[in-house]
C-alpha positions, -999 to 999 in steps of 0.1 A, spaced: 134 -746 -136 158 -733 -165 163 -709 -193 178 -719 -225 195 -689 -243 186 -688 -278 190 -651 -295 208 -622 -299 188 -592 -313 215 -567 -326 201 -539 -339 221 -532 -309 210 -565 -287 188 -590 -279 189 -625 -264 159 -650 -262 157 -685 -258 120 -702 -261 103 -732 -243 69 -749 -246 75 -771 -219 66 -761 -186 83 -787 -169 120 -778 -147 154 -778 -163 180 -772 -156 199 -744 -172 204 -705 -169 206 -672 -194 227 -638 -194 233 -612 -210 256 -579 -215 244 -551 -234 279 -535 -240 273 -501 -257 251 -472 -250 258 -462 -289 229 -470 -311 238 -503 -330 213 -502 -358 233 -530 -376 226 -531 -411 253 -555 -413 248 -588 -415 266 -601 -392 297 -583 -370 326 -600 -392 338 -567 -413 332 -541 -382 366 -526 -366 372 -537 -334 372 -502 -320 334 -501 -336 324 -531 -315 348 -546 -297 363 -578 -310 342 -604 -334 338 -634 -317 339 -663 -339 309 -694 -338 313 -732 -343 291 -731 -379 320 -699 -383 291 -672 -372 312 -640 -368 287 -624 -341 291 -597 -313 311 -603 -284 277 -601 -262 268 -640 -279 307 -650 -264 297 -637 -231 269 -660 -228 286 -693 -245 313 -689 -214 288 -681 -187 265 -707 -198 293 -729 -211 267 -732 -241 268 -734 -280 252 -709 -300 245 -707 -337 246 -677 -364 210 -676 -359 209 -668 -327 223 -634 -336 190 -610 -359 207 -582 -370 183 -553 -389 208 -562 -420 199 -596 -419 162 -593 -410 157 -568 -442 179 -593 -465 157 -619 -455 124 -601 -464 141 -586 -493 149 -624 -502 113 -634 -498 100 -606 -523 125 -613 -556 113 -647 -550 76 -633 -553 62 -647 -518 47 -611 -517 26 -613 -550 -1 -589 -551 11 -570 -521 31 -538 -506 62 -548 -487 62 -527 -456 81 -528 -424 47 -537 -408 34 -562 -411 67 -575 -432 98 -570 -415 79 -573 -375 65 -607 -386 101 -616 -402 117 -605 -369 86 -629 -350 94 -659 -371 128 -657 -364 127 -659 -329 98 -681 -330 118 -702 -353 153 -699 -337 141 -705 -302 130 -737 -303 170 -752 -316 184 -764 -281 219 -747 -271 224 -766 -240 231 -802 -254 198 -815 -242 168 -825 -266 137 -802 -270 128 -767 -261 140 -747 -232 116 -736 -210 122 -697 -207 130 -677 -238 151 -647 -229 155 -622 -252 173 -588 -249 168 -558 -267 199 -530 -270 192 -492 -277 178 -464 -260 141 -459 -261 131 -433 -294 157 -444 -316 147 -446 -349 167 -479 -357 150 -498 -332 111 -492 -341 106 -524 -360 119 -544 -329 98 -528 -306 68 -526 -329 76 -567 -333 77 -574 -297 51 -556 -287 29 -575 -311 44 -600 -300 37 -597 -262 0 -589 -273 -2 -620 -289 14 -642 -264 -11 -626 -239 -8 -611 -201 12 -642 -178 31 -654 -207 56 -618 -213 77 -599 -178 91 -567 -190 121 -557 -171 130 -522 -181 162 -511 -167 170 -478 -164 199 -453 -151 190 -436 -115 223 -411 -114 229 -397 -84 239 -356 -84 275 -365 -65 269 -325 -46 239 -331 -25 239 -367 -30 203 -373 -42 190 -398 -67 167 -382 -99 142 -405 -109 133 -383 -140 153 -403 -167 135 -437 -156 96 -421 -154 102 -404 -191 117 -437 -203 91 -454 -189 68 -430 -203 85 -435 -240 82 -465 -235 47 -469 -227 40 -448 -258 54 -471 -279 31 -504 -267 53 -515 -239 48 -517 -202 74 -526 -178 67 -556 -152 98 -546 -132 122 -519 -133 157 -525 -126 172 -493 -112 215 -490 -117 228 -465 -93 260 -462 -76 239 -468 -42 213 -488 -32 180 -464 -37 164 -447 -7 131 -461 4 109 -425 -6 125 -424 -42 115 -465 -44 81 -451 -35 84 -421 -60 89 -446 -88 63 -469 -83 42 -442 -77 49 -426 -114 58 -455 -133 28 -473 -119 47 -505 -107 43 -521 -77 68 -511 -51 83 -547 -46 90 -552 -84 115 -522 -83 148 -537 -78 180 -519 -73 214 -527 -91 242 -501 -67 279 -508 -70 294 -538 -53 328 -549 -51 331 -575 -76 305 -589 -104 300 -619 -81 280 -604 -57 255 -591 -78 228 -623 -82 234 -625 -42 221 -589 -44 191 -595 -66 183 -625 -49 180 -604 -16 152 -584 -34 135 -607 -47 139 -605 -79 142 -641 -93 102 -638 -71 92 -610 -95 99 -628 -125 88 -657 -118 53 -643 -105 49 -621 -139 56 -656 -159 34 -674 -141 59 -698 -130 62 -695 -89 48 -730 -82 75 -746 -109 107 -730 -101 131 -747 -74 144 -723 -47 175 -704 -59 208 -728 -52 239 -702 -48 261 -716 -22 288 -722 -46 279 -686 -60 281 -674 -24 316 -694 -20 331 -672 -52 323 -641 -38 344 -645 -7 369 -660 -24 372 -639 -54 393 -613 -41 415 -637 -20 446 -641 -48 476 -624 -44 504 -638 -56 508 -620 -93 517 -635 -129 522 -607 -156 513 -610 -188 520 -587 -218 494 -583 -242 514 -570 -275 484 -558 -299 471 -534 -322 442 -524 -303 453 -520 -272 432 -485 -268 397 -508 -260 400 -536 -242 366 -548 -254 385 -555 -287 406 -585 -268 375 -595 -247 377 -636 -252 417 -632 -246 415 -615 -217 388 -641 -201 407 -672 -209 437 -654 -194 417 -649 -164 400 -683 -163 440 -695 -167 454 -677 -137 427 -686 -118 431 -720 -123 471 -715 -115 459 -696 -81 474 -661 -96 459 -629 -97 463 -617 -139 478 -587 -144 482 -576 -178 503 -554 -192 488 -534 -224 515 -529 -252 509 -511 -281 530 -531 -307 539 -498 -326 554 -486 -297 579 -515 -295 592 -504 -327 623 -483 -337 606 -452 -357 590 -448 -320 625 -447 -307 628 -420 -330 595 -397 -323 586 -407 -290 616 -422 -271 600 -416 -233 568 -440 -250 592 -462 -267 611 -474 -232 583 -475 -211 568 -499 -239 602 -521 -234 605 -513 -196 570 -531 -194 579 -558 -217 608 -568 -199 592 -567 -169 563 -596 -177 563 -631 -167 550 -641 -203 539 -624 -233 508 -631 -261 506 -617 -295 467 -619 -304 452 -620 -335 446 -588 -358 447 -578 -398 465 -548 -416 506 -543 -413 505 -517 -383 528 -528 -354 539 -559 -371 574 -552 -370 567 -546 -328 550 -574 -323 582 -592 -343 598 -576 -315 586 -590 -290 582 -625 -302 619 -622 -312 624 -608 -271 606 -641 -258 622 -666 -282 655 -649 -274 646 -645 -233 633 -676 -228 600 -656 -218 566 -673 -221 550 -671 -256 518 -678 -268 510 -663 -306 477 -664 -319 462 -665 -356 485 -631 -365 508 -643 -333 521 -673 -346 529 -662 -384 545 -633 -368 565 -657 -348 572 -678 -380 585 -648 -399 606 -635 -370 620 -670 -369 626 -669 -406 645 -635 -398 666 -639 -371 673 -682 -376 670 -686 -410 689 -654 -424 659 -647 -448 656 -604 -437 632 -601 -458 607 -630 -449 572 -614 -444 535 -622 -451 519 -617 -486 497 -598 -466 519 -569 -454 543 -574 -489 528 -592 -516 562 -591 -537 584 -605 -511 610 -629 -519 604 -651 -489 567 -657 -484 568 -675 -447 531 -666 -449 502 -666 -479 473 -661 -486 442 -692 -485 438 -704 -524 403 -709 -514 402 -672 -499 384 -644 -517 399 -609 -524 368 -594 -540 344 -596 -511 352 -592 -474 322 -602 -450 318 -645 -446 348 -656 -470 375 -662 -441 379 -698 -427 358 -698 -400 345 -723 -373 352 -749 -360 380 -770 -379 398 -805 -367 439 -798 -362 454 -834 -355 485 -838 -336 514 -855 -360 540 -851 -327 524 -866 -295 553 -860 -275 548 -823 -277 533 -794 -248 505 -787 -270 496 -825 -270 502 -830 -230 477 -798 -222 452 -809 -243 456 -842 -223 479 -861 -251 445 -872 -272 452 -871 -311 427 -841 -323 415 -809 -312 386 -791 -329 387 -749 -324 376 -722 -338 388 -704 -369 394 -668 -379 421 -660 -408 429 -654 -447 463 -663 -450 484 -693 -438 517 -705 -431 534 -712 -467 538 -752 -463 569 -746 -492 583 -733 -464 578 -762 -440 609 -779 -445 633 -751 -441 621 -740 -406 616 -773 -392 653 -781 -399 666 -753 -380 643 -763 -346 610 -751 -354 584 -776 -348 549 -778 -366 530 -801 -342 495 -797 -356 481 -796 -389 451 -799 -405 429 -831 -420 451 -828 -453 486 -821 -436 495 -792 -455 477 -765 -430 500 -756 -400 484 -751 -374 506 -755 -337 540 -747 -341 565 -748 -312 599 -743 -304 616 -772 -289 640 -760 -277 621 -737 -252 603 -737 -223 570 -724 -237 570 -708 -272 540 -717 -287 517 -706 -318 482 -715 -329 462 -708 -365 434 -711 -344 414 -695 -317 416 -711 -287 403 -679 -264 368 -684 -281 363 -722 -261 376 -715 -224 352 -709 -197 352 -706 -159 363 -736 -145 376 -753 -175 405 -725 -189 417 -735 -222 445 -757 -223 469 -733 -240 464 -704 -221 467 -723 -187 500 -737 -205 513 -701 -209 504 -690 -174 519 -719 -155 551 -716 -175 549 -676 -165 546 -691 -129 571 -717 -128 538 -745 -128 544 -757 -162 560 -793 -153 534 -799 -129 505 -796 -151 521 -811 -180 525 -841 -154 488 -841 -147 480 -839 -187 471 -806 -185 452 -804 -153 459 -779 -124 461 -801 -91 434 -785 -65 416 -761 -88 398 -734 -75 373 -736 -98 349 -720 -71 368 -687 -76 365 -695 -112 352 -654 -129 343 -639 -163 367 -613 -156 358 -591 -135 373 -571 -101 406 -599 -101 423 -587 -127 444 -558 -129 447 -545 -166 473 -514 -172 482 -491 -203 515 -489 -204 525 -491 -166 498 -466 -157 464 -479 -142 437 -453 -157 408 -455 -144 377 -444 -147 352 -423 -130 328 -445 -120 360 -473 -113 371 -503 -131 346 -517 -157 349 -552 -165 382 -553 -146 398 -531 -174 413 -503 -162 416 -475 -201 414 -441 -208 392 -451 -236 357 -434 -242 344 -466 -241 358 -474 -203 329 -451 -189 299 -469 -209 291 -501 -202 292 -497 -155 279 -529 -144 280 -560 -169 252 -590 -179 222 -602 -165 221 -641 -155 201 -667 -138 216 -692 -116 206 -728 -122 171 -732 -106 157 -698 -102 153 -670 -131 180 -652 -110 201 -629 -130 237 -623 -132 241 -587 -129 246 -561 -153 234 -526 -159 248 -496 -180 260 -464 -173 242 -436 -197 246 -404 -208 211 -390 -218 176 -396 -201 157 -417 -216 184 -442 -219 177 -478 -209 141 -494 -209 148 -536 -209 124 -559 -215 113 -595 -204 89 -618 -212 75 -651 -211 52 -679 -228 17 -686 -235 29 -725 -251 59 -706 -249 78 -689 -223 96 -657 -234 110 -632 -207 127 -607 -227 149 -581 -215 149 -542 -237 180 -523 -228 
C-alpha cells in the first residue's frame, strides 16, 4: 500500500497525505520534527526567518519558502511538494480574516471554534487530495504530523481541529501515535515512565486518545516498563514501540519492523488485509554498507551560519549524496567566514590561524548562499584561495556572486568591485539588485522557485555533468544578480558565463575554464539532490575533490558502479567538524553533525518514514527537556485514510 505525502502543519508542524481509494499503490511517507521549541508560526511562511531561528529555508518548485522538514520529505520520498503542503498559524488566520473581510461570515461572530478549526480541517482535506508523487488520483493514506508540546497555547486550535476531525471520520479511520520520551537516570539506569504518563493524560484531556505509543529512549524498554505504560496509559502492550539508540538511522525501520509497528498501524486503520508484506531487502543492505566507506574527502563549508548546521541542511545532504556516489566518506570542515578575515588576525590570531589551517587542508571548497555583509570578505578570500591554488570550488547563490566579485578585484584590478547589497555606492557594481525586486516588502518578494537555465556554452563542465542537456530547471531564492553590464569585461579576461536565463541577460552559471573545477551558480542545486540521485554540480565538486572528475565527465555526469544501496540522507557516514574540533553532544551526534550549538541536543533521532509497501516509519523521535513533551498522532480515513503523527 502506499502513503502519499501532503501537509506540514507548522504551528509547529504537521504532514499529511490523503486517500479515498483503498487500493494499494506504491509510496512512502516520512516526517522530521526539528525543534522542541514551540513554533506558533504567525509567519505566513519561513521566508523571513533567520537560519539561526529555524534552520534553513527550503524552497519548493512553486516558490514556496517552507520549513526544512519539507525538504526531508522531498529527499526521502523523491516527490515534489507545494507551498500549500505547509500550513502555518499565519496562513490559517489570514485566510479566515480574508473571508471575514469579504463578508463570507456576515452575521456571524468569527471565533477560533468553529471558524479557525474548520479552516484547518478544510485546508488539510483540500491539499491532501493533490497528488505529489506524479501519479493521478488521491493517495491511500494521509500522514499528518503535529509538532510542539501538549499544553502549548499556540497548538490548541490545531489539536481541537484534529480532535474534531478524528470524531468526524470515525473509529478505524483514525490512528493516533503518541511519541514520548522515556528518560533513563544514568546513575541507576532506571527508565522513568512519568513523563509519558503525564503527556498521555494531557492529550486525553484535550480529546485525543493515542492508539500507539512510540517511546524514545537510549536503550530498549524493559518488559516491566512496557507493562507499566500499558496499564497506566490504557494502550495494549503490543502497541508500545521502543525507539532506542542505534548505530545509524537506517537501522530504525528494521527496528520498527521487528517490533511489528507496521502491523499496529495497519490494524488501527483497518488495512491489514490490503497492505503487502514489508519489502526491506534494499533497506537492510543499506544498513550493512552504511559504515563501510573509509576513504575521506574533506570539504570546507565557508559560511555565515556555521554555528547551526541545520542552516545548511540541504547542502550537507547534497554533499553526502555525492560523496557516497563517489565511494568517499564525507568530512565537512566548518569554517566561519569571518574567521578568515584580517580583522580576526588582529583580534583572535589563534582562531584566524586555525581557520586558515583548515582551509588549506581540504580537498574542496564550498561557499553556500546567505544574506548580509557579515563574513563576506572571508568568503572572498576563500574563493581567491581556491582559484589560485586550483582547489575545486562550488559557489551557490551568494557564493557565485562572491566568486565574481573576487575575480573582478584580483584579475580585472577593480579593487572596489562589490555588490550593491554590501556597498550601494561602489563605482564597480559587479552584483546589483534585480529590477523586479521589492525594497519595501521582504516576504515572498525574491526571485523564487523553479526557473530554467539554458547552456549557451555546450562544451563546459556544468553541461557535461548535467548529461549534455540544453537546459536545466533549478530552484532559486535571490534578490541580487550579476550585473549584465560587467559580463563582457569579465569574460574577456577568462571567466565564462556558461548558463543564462531565457533572456540571456541573467547569469545563472559561471565557470573558470583554466581551473580544474571552479563553478558558481545563482540557483540552489541542493534542493533537488536525492539519495541515489545526487545533484550534478555537487557530484562534480566531490568528484574533482577526489580526483575522479574526468571519469564522471566521460560518463556524462554519472559515476560508474554507483553505490546506490549505500546512499543515505546523511547521518552516520558524515563527519562534520567545527574548526577542526569535533564537539559531540551529550547524546551523540545529531544527524551525523557534531556541533556545540544548543540545537544539537534537541532532535535526537530523526524522522519517521514508511517503506514502499508497509506504512513502516523511517524513524525519528526527539530529545525533550520537560515532562509532557511529545504527544504524537496518527490517523486514517473513512472516505479518506488519515494517519497522523502528533509531537
